[in-house]
C-alpha positions in Angstrom: -39.2 67.8 38.1 -39.6 66.4 41.3 -43.1 65.6 42.5 -44.1 64.5 45.8 -47.6 63.1 46.6 -49.6 63.2 49.6 -51.5 60.0 50.5 -54.8 62.0 50.1 -53.5 63.1 46.6 -52.6 59.4 45.5 -56.5 58.4 46.7 -57.9 61.2 44.9 -55.7 60.4 41.8 -57.0 56.9 41.9 -60.8 57.8 42.5 -60.7 60.5 39.7 -58.6 58.5 37.1 -55.9 61.1 37.0 -52.5 59.6 36.0 -49.0 60.8 37.6 -48.3 61.8 33.9 -51.3 64.0 33.8 -50.2 65.7 37.0 -46.6 66.3 35.8 -48.0 67.6 32.4 -50.4 70.1 34.4 -47.6 71.2 36.6 -45.1 71.9 33.7 -47.6 73.5 31.5 -50.7 74.7 33.3 -53.5 76.7 31.5 -53.6 78.8 34.6 -52.1 79.4 38.1 -54.2 80.6 41.2 -51.6 81.6 44.1 -53.4 80.9 47.4 -50.1 81.9 49.6 -46.5 82.3 49.0 -45.8 78.7 48.3 -49.1 77.3 47.7 -51.0 77.3 44.1 -53.7 75.7 42.1 -52.8 74.8 38.7 -55.4 74.0 36.5 -55.5 72.7 32.8 -58.1 71.3 30.2 -56.6 67.8 29.4 -57.5 66.2 26.0 -59.3 62.9 26.1 -61.0 63.6 29.4 -64.8 64.3 29.6 -64.6 66.1 32.8 -64.0 70.0 32.8 -60.4 71.3 33.9 -58.4 69.1 36.0 -56.7 71.1 38.9 -53.9 70.2 41.5 -53.2 72.0 44.6 -49.7 71.8 45.4 -46.7 73.4 47.6 -43.4 74.5 46.1 -40.7 73.5 48.5 -37.2 73.1 48.0 -37.2 72.9 44.3 -40.0 70.2 44.3 -43.6 70.0 43.9 -45.7 68.5 47.0 -49.3 67.5 45.7 -51.7 68.0 48.3 -55.0 67.0 46.1 -56.3 67.0 42.9 -59.5 67.7 41.5 -61.8 67.5 38.5 -64.6 69.8 37.0 -62.7 72.8 38.1 -64.0 76.1 37.2 -62.3 79.4 37.9 -64.4 82.1 39.2 -63.9 85.6 38.1 
């Protein structure tokens, strides 16, 4: 799976201590997906060993690759 990261996403990953391996795992096997548009999704997952709530990745799927826009922690799905 090819994953590209925006500079904003890299900065947020560093600040929130989220590794590229965690992002890859999340995109490959999310607990849930929220489709925001035809190619933009929020993928979220509870990652073991982390004290925060679910981690979420906002990404675009383009040309067979993921383009990560940002990452978030303490993500909650509102119903």
